[in-house]
C-alpha positions as CSV (number, residue, x, y, z in Angstrom):
1,X,-25.4,-14.0,7.9
2,X,-22.4,-12.1,9.2
3,X,-24.2,-8.8,9.4
4,X,-27.2,-10.3,11.2
5,X,-25.0,-12.1,13.7
6,X,-22.9,-9.0,14.2
7,X,-25.9,-7.0,15.0
8,X,-27.3,-9.5,17.5
9,X,-24.0,-10.3,19.2
10,X,-23.1,-6.6,19.4
11,X,-26.3,-5.9,21.3
12,X,-25.8,-8.8,23.7
13,X,-22.2,-7.8,24.4
14,X,-23.0,-4.2,25.1
15,X,-25.8,-5.3,27.4
16,X,-23.9,-7.9,29.3
17,X,-20.4,-6.5,29.7
18,X,-20.3,-3.6,32.1
19,X,-17.4,-1.2,31.7
20,X,-15.1,-1.8,34.6
21,X,-11.4,-2.3,35.4
22,X,-10.2,-5.8,34.9
23,X,-7.3,-6.6,37.2
24,X,-4.6,-8.4,35.4
25,X,-1.6,-9.4,37.5
26,X,1.2,-11.9,37.3
27,X,2.6,-14.2,39.9
28,X,6.2,-14.9,39.4
29,X,6.5,-17.6,39.4
30,X,19.7,-34.4,42.8
31,X,19.8,-33.5,39.3
32,X,20.5,-36.8,37.5
33,X,23.9,-37.0,35.9
34,X,23.3,-38.3,32.4
35,X,20.4,-37.5,30.1
36,X,18.7,-40.3,28.3
37,X,18.8,-40.2,24.6
38,X,15.3,-40.9,23.4
39,X,12.6,-39.7,21.0
40,X,10.9,-37.2,23.3
41,X,14.1,-35.4,24.1
42,X,14.9,-35.2,20.4
43,X,11.4,-33.7,19.8
44,X,12.0,-31.1,22.5
45,X,15.4,-30.1,21.0
46,X,14.1,-29.8,17.5
47,X,11.1,-27.8,18.6
48,X,13.0,-25.2,20.6
49,X,15.2,-22.3,19.7
50,X,18.8,-23.5,20.3
51,X,19.8,-20.4,22.3
52,X,16.9,-20.9,24.7
53,X,17.6,-24.6,24.9
54,X,21.2,-24.0,25.9
55,X,20.2,-21.9,29.0
56,X,17.4,-24.3,30.0
57,X,19.0,-27.6,29.1
58,X,18.9,-29.0,32.6
59,X,15.2,-28.1,33.1
60,X,14.1,-29.4,29.7
61,X,16.0,-32.7,30.2
62,X,14.3,-33.2,33.6
63,X,10.9,-32.5,32.0
64,X,11.7,-34.9,29.2
65,X,12.7,-37.5,31.7
66,X,9.5,-37.0,33.6
67,X,7.4,-37.5,30.5
68,X,9.5,-40.5,29.3
69,X,9.3,-42.1,32.7
70,X,5.5,-41.5,32.8
71,X,5.1,-43.2,29.5
72,X,7.2,-46.1,30.8
73,X,5.5,-46.1,34.2
74,X,8.7,-45.5,36.1
75,X,7.3,-43.9,39.3
76,X,10.5,-43.8,41.4
77,X,12.5,-42.3,38.6
78,X,9.9,-39.5,38.4
79,X,10.1,-38.9,42.1
80,X,13.9,-38.2,41.8
81,X,13.2,-35.3,39.4
82,X,11.1,-33.2,41.8
83,X,12.1,-31.0,44.7
84,X,11.3,-31.8,48.3
85,X,8.5,-29.2,48.4
86,X,7.0,-30.4,45.1
87,X,3.3,-29.7,44.5
88,X,1.1,-31.4,41.9
89,X,-2.3,-29.9,41.0
90,X,-4.7,-31.8,38.8
91,X,-7.7,-29.8,37.5
92,X,-11.2,-31.0,38.2
93,X,-13.8,-31.5,40.9
94,X,-12.2,-33.5,43.7
95,X,-14.1,-36.7,44.5
96,X,-15.8,-36.6,41.1
97,X,-13.2,-36.3,38.4
98,X,-10.8,-39.2,38.9
99,X,-7.5,-38.2,40.6
100,X,-8.4,-34.5,40.6
101,X,-6.9,-32.6,43.5
102,X,-3.6,-31.3,45.0
103,X,-0.7,-33.5,46.1
104,X,2.1,-32.2,48.3
105,X,5.5,-33.7,48.4
106,X,7.3,-36.7,46.9
107,X,5.3,-39.4,48.8
108,X,2.0,-37.9,47.7
109,X,3.2,-37.7,44.1
110,X,4.3,-41.4,44.2
111,X,0.9,-42.4,45.6
112,X,-0.9,-40.4,42.9
113,X,1.2,-42.0,40.1
114,X,0.8,-45.5,41.5
115,X,-3.0,-45.0,41.5
116,X,-3.2,-43.3,38.2
117,X,-0.9,-45.7,36.3
118,X,-2.5,-48.8,37.8
119,X,-5.9,-47.6,36.5
120,X,-4.9,-47.4,32.8
121,X,-2.4,-48.3,30.1
122,X,-0.7,-45.4,28.4
123,X,-0.5,-46.0,24.6
124,X,1.5,-42.9,23.7
125,X,2.4,-39.4,24.7
126,X,2.9,-37.1,21.8
127,X,4.7,-33.8,22.4
128,X,3.3,-30.8,20.5
129,X,5.5,-27.9,21.7
130,X,6.9,-26.2,24.7
131,X,6.6,-22.5,25.7
132,X,9.6,-21.5,27.8
133,X,9.4,-18.3,29.8
134,X,12.1,-18.0,32.4
135,X,11.4,-20.6,35.1
136,X,8.0,-21.4,33.8
137,X,7.6,-24.0,31.0
138,X,4.3,-25.1,29.5
139,X,4.3,-28.4,27.7
140,X,1.5,-29.0,25.2
141,X,1.0,-32.7,24.5
142,X,-1.5,-35.3,23.5
143,X,-2.0,-38.4,25.7
144,X,-3.7,-41.6,24.5
145,X,-4.5,-44.3,27.1
146,X,-6.9,-47.2,27.8
147,X,-8.8,-47.3,31.2
148,X,-8.6,-50.8,32.5
149,X,-11.8,-50.9,34.5
150,X,-14.1,-49.8,31.7
151,X,-12.1,-50.8,28.6
152,X,-12.5,-47.3,27.2
153,X,-9.8,-45.3,25.5
154,X,-9.3,-41.6,25.7
155,X,-7.4,-39.3,23.3
156,X,-6.9,-35.9,25.1
157,X,-4.7,-32.8,24.8
158,X,-3.0,-31.7,27.9
159,X,-1.0,-28.7,29.1
160,X,1.6,-29.6,31.7
161,X,2.4,-26.3,33.5
162,X,5.8,-26.6,35.2
163,X,7.8,-24.4,37.5
164,X,11.4,-25.3,38.2
165,X,13.9,-24.4,40.9
166,X,17.4,-23.0,40.4
167,X,18.8,-26.5,40.1
168,X,16.4,-27.5,37.4
169,X,14.3,-29.7,39.7
170,X,10.5,-29.6,39.2
171,X,8.9,-27.8,42.1
172,X,5.3,-27.4,40.7
173,X,3.2,-29.1,38.1
174,X,-0.4,-28.4,37.2
175,X,-2.4,-30.4,34.6
176,X,-5.1,-28.8,32.3
177,X,-7.2,-31.1,30.1
178,X,-10.8,-31.9,29.2
179,X,-12.0,-33.0,32.6
180,X,-15.4,-34.2,31.5
181,X,-14.0,-36.4,28.7
182,X,-11.6,-37.9,31.2
183,X,-14.4,-38.4,33.7
184,X,-16.5,-40.2,31.0
185,X,-13.6,-42.6,30.2
186,X,-13.9,-44.0,33.8
187,X,-17.7,-44.4,33.6
188,X,-19.3,-47.7,32.4
189,X,-21.4,-47.6,29.3
190,X,-21.5,-45.2,26.4
191,X,-18.9,-44.6,23.8
192,X,-15.7,-46.6,24.0
193,X,-13.4,-44.1,22.4
194,X,-13.4,-40.6,23.8
195,X,-11.6,-37.7,22.2
196,X,-11.6,-34.0,23.1
197,X,-12.0,-31.2,20.5
198,X,-8.7,-30.5,18.9
199,X,-7.3,-27.7,16.8
200,X,-4.8,-27.6,14.0
201,X,-1.4,-29.3,14.0
202,X,0.5,-26.0,13.7
203,X,2.8,-26.3,16.6
204,X,5.6,-24.2,15.3
205,X,6.9,-21.2,17.2
206,X,7.9,-18.3,15.1
207,X,9.9,-15.1,16.0
208,X,7.7,-12.0,16.0
209,X,8.3,-8.3,16.5
210,X,5.4,-7.9,19.0
211,X,4.7,-9.0,22.6
212,X,2.2,-11.9,22.6
213,X,1.3,-11.3,26.2
214,X,0.4,-7.6,25.5
215,X,-1.7,-8.8,22.5
216,X,-3.7,-11.2,24.7
217,X,-4.2,-8.4,27.3
218,X,-5.5,-6.1,24.6
219,X,-8.1,-8.8,23.5
220,X,-9.3,-9.2,27.1
221,X,-9.6,-5.5,27.5
222,X,-11.7,-5.2,24.4
223,X,-13.8,-8.3,25.1
224,X,-14.4,-8.2,28.9
225,X,-13.9,-4.6,29.9
226,X,-15.0,-2.6,26.9
227,X,-17.5,-4.9,25.2
228,X,-15.8,-3.9,21.9
229,X,-16.7,-6.8,19.6
230,X,-15.6,-5.0,16.4
231,X,-12.2,-4.4,18.0
232,X,-11.9,-8.1,18.9
233,X,-12.9,-9.1,15.4
234,X,-10.2,-6.8,14.0
235,X,-7.6,-8.8,16.0
236,X,-8.6,-12.1,14.3
237,X,-7.0,-13.7,11.3
238,X,-9.6,-14.3,8.6
239,X,-9.0,-18.0,8.9
240,X,-9.0,-18.0,12.7
241,X,-9.8,-21.3,14.5
242,X,-11.5,-20.8,17.9
243,X,-11.6,-24.0,20.0
244,X,-13.7,-24.4,23.1
245,X,-13.2,-27.8,24.7
246,X,-16.2,-29.6,26.1
247,X,-19.1,-31.8,25.0
248,X,-21.1,-29.8,22.3
249,X,-24.1,-32.0,22.9
250,X,-24.4,-30.6,26.5
251,X,-22.5,-27.3,26.6
252,X,-23.9,-24.7,24.2
253,X,-20.6,-23.0,23.4
254,X,-18.3,-26.0,23.1
255,X,-17.0,-26.6,19.6
256,X,-14.3,-25.7,17.1
257,X,-15.3,-22.5,15.3
258,X,-13.8,-21.6,11.9
259,X,-13.2,-18.1,10.6
260,X,-14.8,-14.8,11.7
261,X,-18.4,-16.0,11.2
262,X,-17.5,-19.0,13.4
263,X,-16.2,-16.8,16.1
264,X,-19.3,-14.7,16.0
265,X,-21.4,-17.9,16.3
266,X,-19.4,-18.8,19.4
267,X,-20.1,-15.5,21.1
268,X,-23.8,-15.8,20.2
269,X,-23.9,-19.4,21.7
270,X,-22.1,-18.3,24.8
271,X,-24.0,-15.1,25.6
272,X,-27.3,-16.5,24.5
273,X,-27.1,-19.2,27.2
274,X,-24.8,-17.9,29.9
275,X,-24.5,-14.7,32.0
276,X,-21.1,-13.6,33.3
277,X,-21.2,-13.7,37.1
278,X,-17.9,-11.8,37.7
279,X,-15.1,-10.3,35.8
280,X,-12.3,-12.8,35.1
281,X,-9.3,-13.1,37.5
282,X,-6.0,-13.1,35.6
283,X,-3.0,-14.8,37.2
284,X,-0.1,-15.1,34.9
285,X,1.1,-15.4,31.3
286,X,3.6,-17.9,29.9
287,X,4.9,-16.6,26.5
288,X,7.4,-17.3,23.8
289,X,7.6,-15.9,20.3
290,X,4.1,-16.0,18.7
291,X,2.4,-18.1,21.5
292,X,1.1,-17.3,24.9
293,X,-0.8,-19.3,27.6
294,X,-2.9,-17.4,30.0
295,X,-4.0,-18.7,33.4
296,X,-7.3,-17.3,34.6
297,X,-10.6,-18.0,36.4
298,X,-14.0,-17.2,34.9
299,X,-17.4,-17.4,36.5
300,X,-20.6,-17.8,34.5
301,X,-24.2,-18.6,35.3
302,X,-26.1,-21.1,33.0
303,X,-29.4,-19.4,32.2
304,X,-31.4,-22.6,31.9
305,X,-30.4,-24.1,35.2
306,X,-29.3,-21.1,37.2
307,X,-26.1,-22.8,38.3
308,X,-22.9,-21.0,38.9
309,X,-19.9,-22.4,37.0
310,X,-16.4,-21.4,38.1
311,X,-13.8,-22.4,35.6
312,X,-10.0,-22.5,36.1
313,X,-8.7,-22.2,32.6
314,X,-5.7,-21.9,30.3
315,X,-6.3,-19.9,27.2
316,X,-3.7,-20.8,24.6
317,X,-3.1,-18.2,21.8
318,X,-1.2,-18.5,18.6
319,X,-0.5,-15.4,16.5
320,X,0.4,-14.9,12.8
321,X,3.6,-13.1,12.0
322,X,1.6,-9.8,11.5
323,X,0.0,-10.1,14.9
324,X,-3.4,-11.6,14.2
325,X,-4.9,-14.4,16.3
326,X,-4.8,-17.6,14.1
327,X,-5.8,-20.1,16.8
328,X,-7.3,-20.0,20.2
329,X,-7.9,-22.9,22.6
330,X,-9.7,-22.9,25.9
331,X,-8.4,-25.6,28.2
332,X,-11.3,-25.1,30.6
333,X,-12.6,-27.4,33.4
334,X,-15.2,-29.0,31.1
335,X,-16.8,-31.1,33.9
336,X,-17.8,-27.7,35.5
337,X,-19.6,-26.9,32.3
338,X,-21.3,-30.3,32.3
339,X,-22.4,-29.7,35.9
340,X,-23.7,-26.2,35.0
341,X,-25.7,-27.3,32.0
342,X,-27.4,-30.4,33.5
343,X,-30.3,-30.3,35.9
């Protein structure tokens, strides 16, 4: 099975991936007096290295207050945690995926929150972990809520991508999640409990003696630029879990793939149904210890429909202590995949 897939996939990769330079670049990215003592803050403290927490305490407390206030539906309290030039960006097709779009300033944030929170009832927000990289912090969490208009519940993983100013106020927030699953929760009919594809519960950050950002860049170089599938496979842990969010009944490559054979099946599913339309655009990396999140844009054409799909994505990597990829998650705009694969 492995040798057969390897031969097929290697041929496809060499055929499709033209050797070229892949530009990777980075963009660099009042305070309330007393911190509230609650469970989310305790989770943040216990999940972060104490030294890092000491220098980012104000920022983390404001992020924690934001999440706590979101869960408790305290809109005005959230507004006090952001800067005057605050921007919120919610991934998804505007006008189709509910609440997708860009919101500028405190008033726009308050309007978004009023509309969002009045449409559903949040059951819980479960913090998974934070990645802290200077003024950039990525919070990985799971949100469970019930949509009031349809009676449907959704259970989705999110990445909240924050940027903070020198005072610890939140100046930018972008949300990444399974946009198609969220869209379905607001449509009448069909399943009443909607969950995305999840990975493991290994949310621990571990100190390592390598640069996780450079490891991710090496993988992209091998996969996209060189078409070096054996080189990519050599970077994987034998028990790797490769997670592509989306609806596997519609999108050919969406699934959770286990071990090296599973990864090869993913590549076969992807390249057997889609053609890369352009080399990826890489924007920035947020890293800490053995984890790194990568913000990029990919463009693919669905072979069966001929539609162009443009994905804004966070790739989330987790490495073993010896530098092998043990888990990968693609937080891609899954509604874009749904659009591309349907006539």
